Every structure is written in structure tokens, then in C-alpha cells.
NUKE-804536 format. One record per residue: x, y, z of N, C-alpha, C in turn. Coordinates in nm, 4 decimals, always signed. Atoms other than C-alpha are relative to their C-alpha. Layout:
BEGIN
X; Y; Z; X; Y; Z; X; Y; Z
...
//
This chain:
BEGIN
-0.0339; +0.0401; +0.0922; -1.2947; +0.3055; +6.3294; +0.0360; -0.0593; -0.1568
+0.0231; +0.0878; +0.0879; -1.4133; +0.0379; +6.0958; -0.1245; +0.0738; -0.0328
+0.0752; -0.0787; +0.0269; -1.6930; +0.2708; +6.0455; +0.0592; +0.0453; -0.1555
-0.0701; -0.1589; +0.0957; -1.4893; +0.5358; +5.8614; +0.0246; -0.0782; -0.1039
-0.0563; +0.0035; +0.1079; -1.2816; +0.2790; +5.6772; -0.1150; -0.0402; -0.1056
+0.1323; +0.0775; +0.1355; -1.6451; +0.1156; +5.5150; -0.0620; +0.1742; -0.0272
+0.0643; -0.1822; +0.0055; -1.7478; +0.5636; +5.4794; +0.0330; -0.0542; -0.1433
-0.0960; -0.0067; +0.0902; -1.4405; +0.5271; +5.2917; +0.0286; -0.0814; -0.0833
-0.0284; +0.0992; +0.1333; -1.4302; +0.2515; +5.0920; -0.1429; +0.0027; -0.0941
+0.1578; -0.0591; +0.0950; -1.8090; +0.3104; +4.9610; +0.0067; +0.1280; -0.0573
-0.0453; -0.0686; +0.0673; -1.6751; +0.6334; +4.8568; +0.0907; -0.0350; -0.1303
-0.1633; +0.0155; +0.0999; -1.3514; +0.5362; +4.6819; -0.1054; -0.1007; -0.0835
+0.0050; +0.0732; +0.1025; -1.5674; +0.2675; +4.5024; -0.1363; +0.0886; -0.0928
+0.0844; -0.0690; +0.1141; -1.8542; +0.4928; +4.3739; +0.0824; +0.1187; -0.0738
-0.0721; -0.0566; +0.0745; -1.6201; +0.7652; +4.2639; +0.0695; -0.0249; -0.0930
-0.1102; +0.0722; +0.0801; -1.4185; +0.4725; +4.0716; -0.1194; -0.0676; -0.0933
+0.1042; +0.0293; +0.0631; -1.7347; +0.3274; +3.9388; -0.0870; +0.1425; -0.1132
+0.0136; -0.1138; +0.0863; -1.8720; +0.7064; +3.8379; +0.1451; +0.0186; -0.1112
-0.1328; -0.0085; +0.1349; -1.4725; +0.7194; +3.6031; -0.0251; -0.1030; -0.0709
-0.0271; +0.1182; +0.0910; -1.5240; +0.4291; +3.4206; -0.1450; +0.0020; -0.1050
+0.0358; -0.0966; +0.0850; -1.6769; +0.4701; +3.0874; -0.0572; -0.1483; -0.1026
+0.0801; +0.0903; +0.0822; -1.8270; +0.1452; +2.8639; -0.0327; +0.0176; -0.1056
+0.0132; -0.1006; +0.1568; -1.8148; +0.2615; +2.4967; -0.0219; -0.0579; -0.0936
+0.0551; +0.1269; +0.0782; -1.9904; +0.0512; +2.2350; -0.0578; +0.1385; -0.1263
+0.0380; -0.1187; +0.1399; -1.9839; +0.2140; +1.8811; -0.1112; -0.1524; -0.0721
+0.1275; +0.0942; +0.0669; -2.3387; +0.0623; +1.7019; +0.0184; +0.0147; -0.1150
-0.0098; -0.0904; +0.1862; -2.2416; +0.0752; +1.3062; -0.1664; +0.0160; -0.0247
+0.1247; +0.0033; +0.0678; -2.4885; +0.1928; +1.0577; -0.0856; -0.0898; -0.1074
+0.0173; +0.0811; +0.0706; -2.4681; -0.1320; +0.8865; -0.0472; -0.1288; +0.0105
+0.0926; +0.1168; -0.0609; -2.6679; -0.3283; +1.1354; -0.1278; +0.0641; -0.0261
+0.1697; -0.0146; +0.0298; -3.0548; -0.3540; +1.0714; -0.0370; +0.0518; +0.1616
+0.0254; -0.0680; -0.0971; -3.2478; -0.2052; +1.3636; -0.0187; -0.1684; +0.0940
+0.0004; +0.1456; -0.0620; -3.3433; -0.5708; +1.4368; +0.1524; -0.0889; +0.0563
-0.1525; +0.0280; -0.0887; -3.0117; -0.6914; +1.4959; +0.0449; +0.0402; +0.0668
-0.0331; -0.0546; -0.0182; -2.9317; -0.3990; +1.6517; -0.1206; -0.0414; +0.1737
+0.0856; +0.0307; -0.0713; -3.2429; -0.5008; +1.8937; -0.0038; -0.1415; +0.1060
-0.0340; +0.1490; -0.0035; -3.1073; -0.8751; +1.9168; +0.1094; +0.0097; +0.0724
-0.1216; +0.0102; -0.0625; -2.7478; -0.8360; +2.0255; +0.0476; +0.1120; +0.1133
-0.0834; -0.0927; -0.0513; -2.6699; -0.4584; +2.1228; -0.0874; +0.0327; +0.1777
+0.0250; +0.0828; -0.1720; -2.6773; -0.5415; +2.5352; -0.0460; +0.2285; +0.0400
-0.0034; -0.1219; -0.0177; -2.7944; -0.1249; +2.5568; -0.0035; +0.0851; +0.1335
-0.0183; -0.0360; -0.1536; -2.7485; -0.1011; +2.9650; +0.1130; -0.0270; +0.0397
-0.0907; +0.0581; -0.1290; -2.4800; -0.2510; +3.0008; +0.1240; +0.1407; -0.0340
-0.0969; -0.0752; +0.0191; -2.2958; +0.0697; +2.8486; -0.0114; +0.1455; +0.0378
-0.0090; -0.0898; +0.0353; -2.1844; +0.3858; +2.8855; -0.0463; +0.1279; -0.0596
+0.0128; -0.0867; +0.0987; -2.1919; +0.5869; +2.6144; +0.0164; -0.0771; -0.1405
+0.0001; +0.1264; +0.1358; -2.2891; +0.4502; +2.2940; +0.0606; +0.1503; -0.1655
-0.0385; -0.0615; +0.1091; -2.1461; +0.5789; +1.9813; -0.0731; -0.0724; -0.1643
+0.0204; +0.0446; +0.1256; -2.2924; +0.5985; +1.6303; +0.0176; +0.0345; -0.1014
-0.0803; +0.0375; +0.1289; -2.0930; +0.4610; +1.3413; -0.0371; -0.0456; -0.0820
+0.0282; -0.0315; +0.1240; -2.2159; +0.5966; +1.0966; -0.0270; +0.0880; -0.1210
-0.0175; -0.1527; +0.0584; -2.1723; +0.9534; +0.9199; +0.1916; -0.0280; -0.0679
-0.1329; -0.0595; +0.1048; -1.8952; +1.0700; +0.6412; +0.0057; +0.1347; +0.0516
-0.0382; -0.0556; +0.0424; -1.7428; +1.3461; +0.6206; -0.0249; +0.0843; -0.1100
-0.0219; -0.0454; +0.2144; -1.7753; +1.6006; +0.2836; +0.1163; +0.1322; +0.0164
-0.1470; -0.0619; -0.0650; -1.4696; +1.7701; +0.2054; -0.0713; +0.1365; -0.0365
+0.0223; -0.0896; -0.0050; -1.6267; +2.0832; +0.2000; -0.0190; +0.0541; +0.1618
+0.0454; -0.0081; -0.1029; -1.7142; +2.0447; +0.6055; -0.1032; -0.0418; +0.0492
+0.0865; -0.0118; -0.0636; -2.0005; +1.8992; +0.6295; -0.0236; -0.1302; +0.0523
-0.0050; +0.1532; -0.0968; -2.1118; +1.5388; +0.8026; -0.1531; -0.0387; -0.0701
+0.0941; +0.0455; +0.0774; -2.3501; +1.3214; +0.5718; -0.0531; -0.1140; +0.1613
+0.0043; +0.0428; -0.1740; -2.5111; +1.1292; +0.9035; -0.0719; -0.1670; -0.1704
+0.0130; +0.1139; +0.0615; -2.5873; +0.7368; +0.6899; -0.0679; -0.0918; +0.1007
+0.0859; +0.0356; -0.0500; -2.9092; +0.5332; +0.7503; -0.0557; +0.0736; +0.1187
+0.0568; -0.0679; -0.0976; -3.0870; +0.7713; +0.9261; -0.1142; -0.0381; +0.1564
+0.0862; +0.0423; -0.1229; -3.3587; +0.5839; +1.0612; +0.0792; -0.0882; +0.1033
-0.0738; +0.0950; -0.1409; -3.1138; +0.3556; +1.2363; +0.0932; +0.1246; +0.0640
-0.0487; -0.1383; -0.0958; -2.9493; +0.6801; +1.3663; -0.0977; +0.0622; +0.1115
+0.0672; -0.0458; -0.0392; -3.2602; +0.8121; +1.4882; -0.0316; -0.1902; +0.1518
-0.0037; +0.0973; -0.0952; -3.2955; +0.4449; +1.6803; +0.0660; -0.0312; +0.1014
-0.0949; +0.0082; -0.0625; -2.9787; +0.4151; +1.8005; +0.0006; +0.1596; +0.1627
-0.0038; -0.1079; -0.1262; -3.0374; +0.7835; +2.0320; -0.1219; -0.0359; +0.0071
+0.1093; +0.0750; -0.0847; -3.3898; +0.6454; +2.1183; +0.0595; -0.0698; +0.1153
-0.0040; +0.1026; -0.1108; -3.1965; +0.3682; +2.2992; +0.0663; +0.0631; +0.0801
-0.0755; -0.1196; -0.1232; -2.9741; +0.5638; +2.4492; -0.0815; +0.1128; +0.1235
+0.0842; -0.1164; -0.1092; -3.2278; +0.8363; +2.5885; -0.0733; -0.1331; +0.1108
+0.0738; +0.0839; -0.0637; -3.4678; +0.4981; +2.6815; +0.1245; -0.0574; +0.1348
-0.1101; +0.0989; -0.0739; -3.1318; +0.3484; +2.8528; +0.0640; +0.1414; +0.1261
-0.0943; -0.0614; -0.0950; -3.0295; +0.6794; +3.0076; +0.1339; +0.0010; -0.0298
-0.0906; -0.0148; +0.0344; -2.7098; +0.6848; +2.8303; +0.0951; +0.0862; -0.1278
-0.0516; -0.1036; +0.0420; -2.4505; +0.9428; +2.6582; -0.0084; -0.1174; -0.1456
+0.0365; +0.0256; +0.0818; -2.5073; +0.9349; +2.2835; +0.0861; +0.0816; -0.0916
-0.0844; -0.0306; +0.1823; -2.2334; +0.9766; +1.9714; +0.0056; +0.0190; -0.1090
+0.0456; +0.0502; +0.1900; -2.2243; +1.0234; +1.6048; +0.1650; +0.0222; -0.0090
-0.0806; +0.0346; -0.0325; -1.8903; +0.9118; +1.5433; +0.0166; +0.0164; -0.1740
-0.0370; -0.0346; +0.1066; -1.7734; +1.0584; +1.1878; +0.2023; -0.0705; -0.0690
-0.1684; +0.0458; +0.0826; -1.4856; +0.8780; +0.9658; -0.0101; -0.1757; +0.0597
+0.0111; +0.1289; -0.0247; -1.3913; +0.5755; +1.0045; +0.0324; -0.0996; -0.1092
+0.0251; +0.0685; +0.1449; -1.2549; +0.2810; +0.7580; +0.0043; +0.0868; -0.0803
-0.0369; -0.0564; +0.0815; -1.3239; +0.4039; +0.4491; -0.0718; +0.1450; -0.0798
+0.0611; -0.1214; -0.0637; -1.4671; +0.7187; +0.5386; +0.0773; +0.0999; +0.0242
-0.1245; -0.0898; -0.0584; -1.1505; +0.9158; +0.6408; -0.0114; +0.0892; -0.1569
-0.0852; -0.0995; +0.1833; -1.0534; +1.0278; +0.2214; -0.0445; +0.1735; +0.0790
+0.0029; -0.1130; +0.0258; -1.2263; +1.3508; +0.3092; +0.0799; +0.1343; +0.1173
-0.0722; -0.0369; -0.1820; -1.0421; +1.4423; +0.7143; +0.1114; +0.1175; -0.1232
-0.0898; -0.0612; +0.0798; -0.7540; +1.5719; +0.4553; +0.0241; +0.1558; -0.0216
+0.0048; -0.1438; +0.0553; -0.9095; +1.8278; +0.2810; -0.0690; +0.0901; +0.0549
+0.0315; -0.0431; -0.1297; -1.1016; +1.9605; +0.5989; +0.1054; +0.0971; +0.0480
-0.1528; -0.0326; -0.0682; -0.7759; +1.9755; +0.7722; +0.0267; +0.1191; -0.0644
-0.1438; -0.0865; +0.0633; -0.5730; +2.1874; +0.5463; -0.0653; +0.1457; -0.0543
+0.0716; -0.0801; +0.0040; -0.8650; +2.4574; +0.5057; -0.0390; +0.0316; +0.1171
+0.0991; -0.0662; -0.1267; -0.9564; +2.6904; +0.7856; -0.1621; +0.0351; -0.0412
+0.1297; -0.0362; +0.0006; -1.2815; +2.7829; +0.6186; -0.0886; -0.1656; +0.0621
+0.0601; +0.1273; -0.0028; -1.3537; +2.3889; +0.5927; +0.0113; -0.0231; +0.1374
-0.0092; +0.0016; -0.1443; -1.2657; +2.3470; +0.9153; -0.0865; +0.0317; +0.1201
+0.1375; -0.0745; -0.1263; -1.5113; +2.5681; +1.0874; -0.0861; -0.0288; -0.0745
+0.1408; +0.0600; +0.0819; -1.7774; +2.4481; +0.8213; -0.0248; -0.1630; +0.0768
-0.0226; +0.1262; -0.0442; -1.6932; +2.0971; +0.9877; +0.0010; +0.0253; +0.0861
+0.0154; -0.0558; -0.1715; -1.7153; +2.2027; +1.3438; -0.1099; +0.0968; -0.0156
+0.0895; -0.0447; +0.0180; -2.0250; +2.3997; +1.2727; -0.0939; -0.0559; -0.0264
+0.0793; +0.1027; +0.0862; -2.1602; +2.1471; +1.0839; -0.0313; -0.1221; +0.1595
-0.0393; +0.0633; -0.1393; -2.0530; +1.9196; +1.4285; -0.1037; +0.0568; +0.0965
+0.0828; -0.0406; -0.0563; -2.2178; +2.1500; +1.6406; -0.1719; +0.0403; -0.0101
+0.1563; -0.1149; +0.0134; -2.5719; +2.2320; +1.4935; -0.0081; -0.1738; +0.0022
+0.0721; +0.1386; -0.0645; -2.5892; +1.8322; +1.4788; -0.0182; -0.0574; +0.1228
+0.0231; +0.0548; -0.1183; -2.4839; +1.7904; +1.8674; -0.1265; +0.1057; +0.0034
+0.1714; -0.0621; -0.0384; -2.7854; +2.0637; +1.8919; -0.1181; -0.0657; -0.0303
+0.1545; +0.0736; +0.1273; -3.0583; +1.9032; +1.6807; -0.0381; -0.1695; +0.0481
+0.0510; +0.0990; -0.0754; -2.9478; +1.5659; +1.8103; -0.0295; -0.0368; +0.1343
-0.0428; -0.0130; -0.1296; -2.9071; +1.5979; +2.1883; +0.1261; -0.0655; -0.0082
-0.1361; +0.0472; +0.0486; -2.5488; +1.4601; +2.1055; +0.0990; +0.0384; +0.1610
-0.0981; +0.0069; -0.1005; -2.2807; +1.3880; +2.4162; +0.1175; +0.1357; -0.0952
-0.1725; -0.0111; +0.1413; -2.0076; +1.4872; +2.1067; +0.0016; -0.0497; -0.1130
-0.0529; +0.0121; +0.1612; -1.8591; +1.4277; +1.8223; +0.1136; -0.0631; +0.0439
-0.1264; +0.0050; +0.1087; -1.6134; +1.1437; +1.7193; +0.0819; -0.0145; -0.0832
-0.0611; +0.0499; +0.1168; -1.3386; +1.1339; +1.5135; +0.0620; -0.1060; +0.0257
-0.0110; +0.1445; +0.0085; -1.2439; +0.8015; +1.3642; +0.1080; +0.0275; -0.1552
-0.0655; -0.0161; +0.1158; -0.9252; +0.9594; +1.0985; +0.0174; -0.1210; -0.0022
-0.0731; +0.1516; +0.0470; -0.8060; +0.6237; +0.9669; +0.0639; +0.0681; -0.1467
-0.0873; -0.0348; -0.1064; -0.5352; +0.7461; +0.9348; +0.0993; +0.1230; -0.0970
-0.1500; -0.0951; +0.0908; -0.2880; +1.0890; +0.8703; +0.0900; -0.1039; +0.0142
-0.1166; +0.1080; +0.0337; +0.0044; +1.0210; +0.7132; +0.1028; +0.1139; +0.0245
-0.1467; -0.0708; -0.0241; +0.3229; +1.1960; +0.7464; +0.0015; +0.1186; -0.0442
-0.0543; -0.1618; +0.0322; +0.3628; +1.5663; +0.7359; -0.1255; +0.1143; -0.0346
+0.1194; -0.0190; -0.0380; +0.0096; +1.6024; +0.8542; -0.0459; +0.0341; +0.0816
+0.0485; +0.0317; -0.1713; +0.0294; +1.6184; +1.1921; -0.0059; +0.1296; +0.0037
+0.0737; -0.1518; -0.0103; -0.0199; +2.0735; +1.1841; -0.1169; -0.0558; -0.0274
+0.1640; -0.0262; +0.0438; -0.3473; +2.0094; +0.9848; -0.0532; -0.0769; +0.1180
+0.0800; +0.0610; -0.0807; -0.4658; +1.7410; +1.2179; +0.0395; +0.1044; +0.1084
+0.0331; -0.1000; -0.1772; -0.3892; +1.9321; +1.5399; -0.0827; +0.1437; -0.0518
+0.1150; -0.1396; +0.1013; -0.5414; +2.2392; +1.3349; -0.1426; -0.0478; -0.0052
+0.1881; +0.0594; +0.0445; -0.8644; +2.0131; +1.2522; -0.0900; -0.0007; +0.1404
+0.0106; +0.0399; -0.1557; -0.8912; +1.9067; +1.6570; +0.0028; +0.1182; +0.0344
+0.0250; -0.1515; -0.0892; -0.8361; +2.2679; +1.7605; -0.0850; +0.0619; -0.0102
+0.1077; -0.0263; +0.0081; -1.0763; +2.4298; +1.5757; -0.1747; -0.0626; -0.0096
+0.1227; +0.0721; -0.0405; -1.3314; +2.1686; +1.6412; -0.0322; +0.0190; +0.1081
+0.0532; +0.0107; -0.1219; -1.3050; +2.1622; +2.0048; -0.0615; +0.1432; +0.0532
+0.0401; -0.1992; -0.0291; -1.2955; +2.5787; +2.0248; -0.0978; -0.0133; -0.0153
+0.1830; +0.0063; +0.0510; -1.6307; +2.5461; +1.8341; -0.0559; -0.0699; +0.1103
+0.0687; +0.0979; -0.1011; -1.7609; +2.2122; +2.0584; -0.0366; +0.0381; +0.1736
-0.0488; -0.0328; -0.1641; -1.6277; +2.2970; +2.4387; -0.0492; +0.1091; +0.0467
+0.1130; -0.1447; -0.0619; -1.8071; +2.6554; +2.4635; -0.1291; -0.0296; +0.0498
+0.1483; +0.0135; +0.0056; -2.1547; +2.5169; +2.4233; -0.0143; -0.1429; +0.0644
+0.0769; +0.1083; -0.0781; -2.0774; +2.1902; +2.6259; -0.0524; -0.1303; -0.0658
+0.0375; +0.1565; +0.0372; -2.0322; +1.8951; +2.4158; +0.1987; +0.0146; -0.0523
-0.2028; +0.0285; -0.0219; -1.6781; +1.7615; +2.3852; +0.0243; -0.1103; -0.1495
-0.0691; +0.0482; +0.1421; -1.4493; +1.5762; +2.1404; +0.0857; -0.1461; +0.0463
-0.1187; +0.1346; +0.0433; -1.3339; +1.2268; +2.0797; +0.0758; -0.0965; -0.1065
-0.0947; +0.0758; +0.1245; -1.0827; +1.0510; +1.8689; -0.0024; -0.1886; +0.0221
-0.0485; +0.1082; -0.0198; -1.0338; +0.7227; +1.7959; +0.1741; -0.0356; -0.0379
-0.1365; -0.0287; +0.0795; -0.6301; +0.6110; +1.7334; -0.0225; -0.1435; -0.0225
-0.0554; +0.1334; +0.0370; -0.4835; +0.3170; +1.5999; +0.1398; +0.0076; +0.1277
-0.0395; -0.0158; -0.1010; -0.2135; +0.2316; +1.8966; +0.1316; -0.0345; -0.0646
-0.1122; +0.0214; +0.0405; +0.0887; +0.1217; +1.6329; +0.0779; +0.1510; -0.0130
-0.1185; -0.0781; +0.0010; +0.3987; +0.3209; +1.6150; -0.0739; +0.1270; -0.1185
+0.0573; -0.1152; +0.1078; +0.2727; +0.4135; +1.2268; -0.1071; +0.1014; +0.0240
+0.1238; -0.0849; -0.0298; -0.0648; +0.5450; +1.3214; +0.0602; +0.1380; +0.0795
-0.0522; -0.1092; -0.1005; +0.0455; +0.7181; +1.6783; +0.0978; +0.1491; -0.0446
-0.1151; -0.0924; +0.0276; +0.3264; +0.8634; +1.5505; -0.0693; +0.1565; -0.0657
+0.0778; -0.1570; +0.0571; +0.1142; +1.1924; +1.3876; -0.0886; +0.0919; +0.0478
+0.0841; -0.1099; -0.0983; -0.0285; +1.3140; +1.6530; +0.1502; +0.1247; +0.1068
-0.0786; -0.1117; -0.0161; +0.1971; +1.5733; +1.7506; -0.0591; +0.0210; +0.1963
+0.1050; -0.0193; -0.1561; +0.1208; +1.6325; +2.1748; -0.0627; +0.1178; -0.0148
+0.0603; -0.0981; -0.0480; -0.0313; +1.9654; +2.1847; -0.1733; +0.0079; -0.0587
+0.1272; +0.0887; +0.0417; -0.3267; +1.7597; +1.9883; -0.0554; -0.0614; +0.1111
+0.0361; +0.0170; -0.1174; -0.4225; +1.6126; +2.2915; -0.0973; +0.0830; +0.0524
+0.0539; -0.0647; -0.1054; -0.5078; +1.9286; +2.4604; -0.1711; +0.0521; -0.0452
+0.0434; -0.0283; +0.0956; -0.7728; +1.9721; +2.2151; -0.0962; -0.1247; -0.0198
+0.0884; +0.1090; +0.0063; -0.9648; +1.5996; +2.3040; -0.0169; -0.0563; +0.1128
+0.0156; +0.0243; -0.0982; -1.1460; +1.4628; +2.5682; -0.0175; -0.1102; +0.0461
-0.0138; +0.1690; -0.0167; -1.1677; +1.1170; +2.5372; +0.0267; -0.0769; -0.1377
-0.0878; +0.0204; +0.1462; -0.9430; +0.9160; +2.2947; -0.0304; -0.1440; +0.0290
//
């Protein structure tokens, strides 16, 4: 009996540890020297490169490409998942322009897919700060198009969300079906 209990305990611990994620956002404004001094690459399961901006027509501009390549290599060297975070802070202004146009939404999704394929990314993280009242449907449609483009190809979609009601109440329930990680 003791042996069975111990075996079940080990199996349970194994699966609970497998589900645990430790995500680190590594920002583009930090130098490579700073990253190598302060980032504990081995402590994370997923590394998000915070440093890209959506264009008004659905493109994605990666900032500080040498730093992006460094983060990717560190993730690879440490057997970690690497994501590209798009938007955040003052980089979110173009999201609504993209979301309001089916053509721009698909262009963005296609560019995200291309970047995932070219760079071996796990997926794309959307840091849209923040949708406003009246944008709920466009917000949902944006994630739907992105998810339906990335998911069949094996890539994931994550999203950052402020927990305050003034931010979270723009998320209609259906939106969550198009997001793998929040």
C-alpha cells in the first residue's frame, strides 16, 4: 500500500510540475549585457520578447532585432519556449485599426504565422492596452482571426489582460475561446 501511495504521489507531482509555467517578459530596451547579467534564463519555462509593434495595415515590426535574436538563442540554449509579444504600453495604438478591418486582421495573422515559422516561436502574445467601450466585437474578431490562423499550424496565442474592471469588462466571453494562455 505504501509503495502504491508513493508511486501515485510521484506521478501527481510530475504532472503538476509539467503544468506549471514561469513566464518572463524580456524587454527590448534592455541591453544584451544587462540581459545576461540579470535574466535567469534557466528559471523560466516561457520567454516572451517584449519588443514589437503592430503596423496599421497588419504588419509587425520587431524592435532591436539583435536583442531579439539573442533572446531566441538564450531560449534555445536553455530549452525554453520563446514567444513574441506584440504591443504593450504605447505600442498598442494600431490594434483597433487592424481589428476593425477583416483585411488587416488577416494580414496581421498571416504576418504572425510567418514570424512563428521563420523564428521557431511557440506563439504570439498580444498586449493590447487597452480596448475601449464599443470595441468588444472587434477585439473578439481580432483574436478569432489570429487563433484560426495560428492554431491549425501548431502555434499558440496568448494575451495580456489588466485585471481591473475598466479593462477586463471589454472581454466578451467568446474571446477566451481564441486564447491559449492569458
